[in-house]
SERO-4910 file (N, C-alpha, C, O; in steps of 0.05 Angstrom, whole numbers):
BEGIN
 pado doro    nc1    nc2    nc3   cac1   cac2   cac3    cc1    cc2    cc3    oc1    oc2    oc3
  Met    A   2647   2666   2961   2649   2651   2938   2617   2627   2952   2618   2611   2971
  Ala    A   2580   2639   2926   2566   2622   2936   2562   2606   2919   2552   2616   2899
  Ser    A   2566   2572   2917   2550   2581   2900   2519   2545   2894   2515   2529   2912
  Ile    A   2506   2544   2869   2475   2537   2874   2490   2512   2844   2500   2513   2821
  Tyr    A   2483   2496   2865   2476   2459   2837   2450   2456   2831   2437   2452   2851
  Leu    A   2440   2456   2815   2423   2440   2809   2424   2410   2783   2445   2406   2771
  Glu    A   2408   2397   2779   2404   2378   2758   2377   2379   2753   2364   2379   2774
  Thr    A   2365   2381   2734   2337   2380   2714   2330   2350   2696   2340   2352   2673
  Trp    A   2322   2335   2698   2327   2307   2683   2296   2318   2665   2272   2316   2671
  Ile    A   2309   2334   2637   2296   2326   2616   2286   2297   2605   2296   2276   2614
  Asn    A   2260   2298   2580   2260   2279   2569   2263   2269   2553   2253   2248   2546
  Ala    A   2281   2283   2540   2276   2291   2513   2301   2292   2497   2316   2279   2512
  Pro    A   2317   2299   2476   2358   2287   2466   2365   2308   2472   2350   2328   2471
  Arg    A   2385   2309   2477   2402   2315   2494   2422   2356   2471   2434   2375   2479
  Gln    A   2411   2346   2438   2425   2372   2435   2401   2389   2426   2400   2413   2428
  Leu    A   2385   2376   2419   2347   2396   2442   2363   2424   2464   2373   2446   2462
  Val    A   2357   2404   2482   2359   2407   2509   2388   2438   2508   2383   2461   2514
  Phe    A   2414   2426   2499   2431   2442   2504   2422   2472   2489   2420   2494   2499
  Asp    A   2413   2458   2448   2404   2491   2436   2382   2510   2460   2382   2534   2460
  Leu    A   2369   2495   2474   2347   2514   2490   2361   2518   2504   2357   2543   2504
  Ala    A   2384   2513   2523   2399   2529   2544   2412   2539   2539   2435   2542   2548
  Arg    A   2402   2549   2518   2422   2567   2488   2417   2598   2485   2427   2621   2481
  Ser    A   2394   2582   2489   2372   2606   2468   2365   2637   2481   2347   2637   2497
  Ile    A   2376   2656   2477   2368   2677   2487   2336   2697   2486   2335   2720   2494
  Asp    A   2316   2685   2477   2291   2684   2474   2273   2661   2484   2251   2661   2474
  Leu    A   2279   2641   2501   2270   2627   2518   2279   2636   2547   2265   2640   2567
  His    A   2304   2640   2544   2322   2659   2576   2293   2668   2586   2277   2660   2603
  Gln    A   2293   2699   2557   2268   2725   2570   2247   2710   2580   2237   2712   2602
  Glu    A   2241   2696   2560   2215   2681   2558   2213   2669   2599   2203   2683   2617
  Ser    A   2225   2645   2603   2235   2654   2635   2231   2673   2647   2214   2675   2666
  Ala    A   2246   2690   2640   2244   2721   2677   2235   2736   2654   2247   2752   2640
  Arg    A   2208   2727   2654   2185   2766   2646   2179   2766   2671   2171   2789   2673
  Glu    A   2177   2755   2696   2166   2766   2719   2211   2794   2727   2215   2808   2747
  Thr    A   2220   2792   2718   2244   2808   2706   2239   2828   2694   2249   2851   2696
  Asn    A   2221   2818   2678   2214   2835   2660   2244   2845   2637   2246   2865   2623
  Glu    A   2269   2815   2643   2294   2817   2636   2291   2815   2599   2280   2801   2582
  Lys    A   2308   2834   2601   2319   2826   2554   2344   2839   2554   2354   2857   2567
  Ala    A   2352   2820   2529   2376   2822   2516   2373   2852   2505   2355   2862   2492
  Ile    A   2394   2863   2514   2399   2906   2489   2430   2908   2485   2439   2926   2471
  Ala    A   2449   2889   2500   2464   2888   2469   2470   2862   2466   2457   2843   2474
  Gly    A   2504   2859   2447   2512   2848   2437   2491   2822   2424   2472   2834   2414
  Arg    A   2487   2782   2420   2471   2777   2418   2454   2778   2439   2457   2776   2463
  Thr    A   2424   2785   2415   2397   2796   2434   2371   2780   2418   2347   2786   2416
  Ser    A   2394   2750   2407   2365   2734   2409   2383   2708   2384   2406   2703   2375
  Gly    A   2346   2693   2383   2378   2681   2378   2381   2652   2394   2364   2646   2411
  Leu    A   2410   2629   2386   2421   2618   2395   2458   2630   2410   2480   2620   2404
  Ile    A   2452   2652   2428   2485   2641   2440   2514   2626   2428   2518   2602   2433
  Gly    A   2526   2636   2419   2565   2613   2416   2579   2621   2416   2569   2642   2409
  Leu    A   2598   2625   2417   2631   2609   2431   2646   2633   2433   2659   2638   2413
  Asn    A   2646   2652   2455   2656   2678   2459   2630   2711   2448   2633   2735   2442
  Glu    A   2606   2692   2450   2592   2716   2438   2585   2728   2473   2592   2716   2493
  Thr    A   2570   2754   2473   2578   2766   2497   2548   2762   2500   2541   2741   2489
  Val    A   2526   2775   2513   2501   2793   2527   2504   2806   2540   2516   2796   2559
  Thr    A   2497   2835   2542   2480   2841   2552   2451   2848   2562   2434   2859   2548
  Trp    A   2446   2837   2596   2408   2833   2611   2405   2844   2615   2415   2851   2636
  Arg    A   2388   2861   2603   2383   2898   2632   2344   2887   2644   2323   2887   2632
  Ala    A   2352   2883   2667   2336   2870   2680   2332   2880   2727   2346   2880   2746
  Lys    A   2297   2886   2719   2302   2889   2752   2300   2857   2785   2287   2839   2795
  His    A   2317   2868   2786   2330   2841   2804   2326   2851   2840   2344   2859   2855
  Leu    A   2296   2847   2846   2310   2855   2887   2307   2875   2884   2322   2890   2897
  Gly    A   2276   2896   2857   2277   2922   2854   2288   2939   2839   2279   2962   2836
  Phe    A   2303   2934   2830   2339   2940   2827   2348   2940   2794   2367   2927   2785
  Tyr    A   2329   2959   2778   2350   2949   2763   2381   2956   2751   2395   2976   2750
  Gln    A   2383   2926   2740   2424   2921   2740   2428   2921   2697   2421   2918   2674
  Glu    A   2435   2925   2707   2459   2901   2665   2483   2890   2664   2502   2904   2656
  Leu    A   2484   2876   2668   2491   2844   2664   2514   2837   2645   2533   2839   2659
  Thr    A   2521   2832   2624   2540   2815   2620   2550   2814   2614   2566   2833   2614
  Thr    A   2557   2780   2597   2558   2763   2608   2579   2758   2569   2578   2772   2549
  Arg    A   2595   2728   2577   2611   2725   2555   2613   2681   2548   2617   2665   2566
  Ile    A   2610   2675   2530   2611   2644   2523   2633   2648   2521   2645   2666   2508
  Thr    A   2648   2618   2544   2677   2617   2556   2676   2594   2537   2689   2591   2516
  Leu    A   2663   2580   2546   2675   2554   2531   2651   2541   2511   2629   2553   2508
  Met    A   2656   2522   2502   2631   2505   2484   2619   2492   2477   2597   2500   2472
  Gln    A   2627   2460   2473   2637   2436   2476   2608   2428   2467   2592   2420   2483
  Val    A   2601   2431   2437   2576   2422   2435   2569   2395   2436   2576   2387   2414
  Pro    A   2561   2379   2446   2534   2377   2456   2531   2377   2490   2513   2382   2505
  Glu    A   2556   2368   2494   2557   2358   2528   2556   2401   2551   2544   2406   2572
  Arg    A   2571   2417   2537   2587   2442   2561   2575   2461   2541   2570   2457   2517
  Phe    A   2568   2496   2565   2577   2513   2560   2581   2522   2576   2563   2519   2593
  Glu    A   2609   2542   2588   2606   2565   2605   2605   2591   2592   2612   2602   2571
  Asp    A   2591   2598   2620   2577   2632   2612   2606   2661   2633   2590   2672   2648
  Val    A   2619   2668   2637   2635   2693   2663   2613   2714   2652   2600   2719   2632
  Met    A   2618   2721   2674   2615   2747   2672   2619   2764   2669   2608   2773   2689
  Glu    A   2634   2794   2653   2653   2813   2649   2634   2833   2657   2630   2844   2636
  Lys    A   2623   2843   2670   2613   2873   2661   2583   2868   2684   2561   2859   2675
  Gly    A   2586   2872   2704   2546   2880   2728   2568   2881   2757   2591   2887   2763
  Ile    A   2539   2870   2770   2531   2883   2794   2560   2861   2810   2583   2869   2813
  Phe    A   2552   2836   2818   2578   2810   2817   2609   2821   2823   2621   2839   2812
  Lys    A   2615   2811   2835   2648   2819   2832   2656   2784   2816   2679   2780   2808
  Arg    A   2637   2764   2814   2659   2743   2792   2634   2720   2796   2627   2707   2816
  Leu    A   2624   2720   2767   2601   2702   2757   2605   2675   2745   2593   2665   2726
  His    A   2615   2670   2753   2619   2638   2730   2587   2616   2733   2579   2607   2755
  His    A   2571   2609   2707   2558   2596   2697   2563   2572   2673   2562   2578   2649
  Ile    A   2569   2540   2683   2565   2524   2674   2551   2507   2671   2540   2500   2692
  His    A   2543   2492   2644   2521   2475   2631   2522   2455   2626   2517   2448   2603
  Leu    A   2529   2433   2647   2530   2406   2641   2495   2388   2626   2472   2389   2635
  Phe    A   2502   2380   2611   2489   2366   2585   2494   2335   2583   2514   2328   2570
  Glu    A   2480   2318   2593   2495   2280   2596   2482   2271   2579   2475   2291   2567
  Glu    A   2477   2260   2573   2454   2243   2553   2448   2214   2565   2464   2195   2564
  Lys    A   2421   2212   2578   2412   2190   2600   2401   2166   2591   2415   2151   2603
  Asp    A   2385   2153   2578   2373   2123   2575   2349   2140   2546   2349   2133   2522
  Ser    A   2327   2168   2561   2313   2155   2533   2315   2202   2545   2294   2215   2546
  Gly    A   2340   2213   2551   2326   2246   2558   2351   2251   2557   2361   2231   2547
  Thr    A   2372   2269   2564   2386   2300   2587   2390   2299   2606   2368   2302   2616
  Leu    A   2406   2296   2625   2413   2315   2655   2424   2333   2657   2445   2330   2644
  Met    A   2422   2357   2667   2408   2374   2658   2434   2388   2686   2428   2386   2710
  Thr    A   2461   2400   2676   2473   2401   2699   2466   2433   2706   2460   2436   2683
  Asp    A   2462   2461   2718   2477   2477   2730   2497   2475   2758   2493   2464   2780
  Gln    A   2524   2493   2748   2536   2494   2759   2544   2521   2769   2567   2528   2764
  Phe    A   2526   2544   2786   2520   2571   2783   2541   2582   2803   2532   2583   2826
  Ile    A   2564   2589   2801   2582   2605   2823   2580   2626   2823   2577   2635   2800
  Phe    A   2579   2649   2845   2585   2687   2844   2603   2694   2870   2608   2678   2888
  Thr    A   2608   2711   2870   2624   2726   2898   2608   2760   2880   2611   2773   2859
  Ser    A   2589   2760   2909   2573   2776   2919   2597   2810   2930   2617   2808   2944
  Pro    A   2589   2826   2922   2615   2857   2922   2598   2877   2957   2578   2880   2971
  Leu    A   2625   2884   2952   2615   2877   2986   2630   2870   3017   2625   2880   3039
  Gly    A   2653   2847   3007   2652   2831   3022   2648   2816   3039   2653   2793   3034
  Trp    A   2637   2825   3068   2629   2812   3087   2602   2814   3097   2588   2802   3113
  Leu    A   2600   2840   3077   2554   2849   3074   2547   2824   3053   2532   2808   3062
  Gly    A   2558   2820   3024   2554   2814   3006   2557   2783   3023   2535   2780   3033
  Lys    A   2573   2761   3031   2581   2743   3035   2548   2743   3062   2531   2727   3054
  Ala    A   2544   2749   3075   2527   2767   3093   2496   2760   3069   2475   2752   3079
  Ala    A   2498   2762   3056   2470   2788   3041   2462   2739   3026   2444   2723   3027
  Asp    A   2500   2739   3012   2494   2711   3000   2483   2690   3025   2483   2666   3018
  Arg    A   2478   2692   3038   2466   2674   3058   2444   2672   3074   2429   2653   3078
  Leu    A   2444   2694   3082   2412   2709   3071   2379   2702   3059   2358   2692   3067
  Phe    A   2393   2713   3033   2365   2702   3009   2389   2699   2985   2392   2678   2974
  Leu    A   2405   2722   2979   2417   2718   2960   2419   2684   2942   2419   2684   2917
  Thr    A   2422   2661   2956   2424   2653   2939   2394   2635   2939   2391   2611   2932
  His    A   2383   2646   2945   2369   2630   2947   2339   2644   2925   2319   2634   2914
  Tyr    A   2348   2668   2927   2346   2689   2909   2335   2673   2875   2316   2665   2861
  Leu    A   2365   2676   2875   2389   2664   2851   2374   2636   2836   2374   2632   2812
  Lys    A   2364   2621   2853   2359   2586   2848   2334   2583   2848   2324   2561   2841
  Gly    A   2321   2602   2856   2286   2619   2856   2294   2612   2815   2292   2589   2806
  Phe    A   2302   2636   2797   2300   2647   2783   2318   2626   2766   2315   2630   2742
  Leu    A   2341   2600   2773   2353   2579   2761   2333   2560   2762   2332   2544   2744
  Ile    A   2322   2560   2773   2283   2536   2781   2261   2556   2755   2245   2543   2742
  Lys    A   2261   2572   2752   2236   2581   2749   2255   2568   2712   2249   2550   2696
  Arg    A   2274   2586   2711   2282   2576   2672   2276   2554   2672   2256   2548   2660
  Asn    A   2294   2530   2688   2286   2507   2686   2274   2486   2683   2282   2463   2682
  Lys    A   2247   2499   2681   2217   2490   2690   2211   2495   2670   2198   2478   2658
  Leu    A   2215   2512   2661   2204   2532   2635   2215   2516   2598   2205   2518   2576
  Leu    A   2251   2495   2612   2257   2501   2581   2252   2463   2580   2252   2449   2560
  Lys    A   2249   2456   2606   2246   2417   2605   2204   2422   2589   2196   2414   2567
  Lys    A   2193   2433   2607   2164   2440   2585   2176   2438   2542   2170   2425   2521
  Arg    A   2198   2462   2552   2192   2465   2515   2187   2436   2502   2169   2422   2492
  Ala    A   2223   2438   2513   2238   2421   2502   2220   2387   2498   2218   2368   2482
  Glu    A   2210   2397   2525   2201   2355   2525   2162   2353   2513   2148   2333   2510
  His    A   2157   2390   2508   2144   2380   2477   2146   2385   2461   2126   2396   2452
  Leu    A   2167   2384   2445   2193   2391   2432   2190   2360   2420   2177   2349   2402
  Gln    A   2205   2355   2434   2205   2317   2433   2183   2313   2438   2186   2307   2462
  Asn    A   2158   2311   2435   2137   2305   2429   2114   2310   2407   2090   2304   2408
  Gln    A   2137   2326   2382   2110   2340   2384   2126   2314   2349   2116   2302   2331
  Ser    A   2162   2318   2362   2168   2309   2317   2165   2272   2333   2182   2255   2326
  Ile    A   2137   2262   2362   2151   2234   2355   2119   2225   2332   2118   2204   2319
***
């Protein structure tokens, strides 16, 4: 099992950050490089409790599909998604939102297990964890930019 832990400070209200984090449209925008598209389940708007989304994207040179379900939703503090179908043996993404001062601390806990036993563990250490962390950082940068822009427009 491998894990990624990221904290992103966003100068915007927690509810706005929470909603942007569950936006299918924003996710697709942040993943343009991998040609990621929502192809089944919730394919646009804000994903909610017990809803699924199936993503199709080109990662590491191969097109893949991944279906996740929102298994926990505590508005606006946290939500969690779990892989139902895809290349990983296990994938669990915990999204946390803590209101602080004049903004929001958004925390990602991304826990995954690659297939193929020891070979998968070696891939995690050699490149996959780094690759996935970069993917999440790119998504969070766009989310931060969008939230702070929207916050500045409303002031």
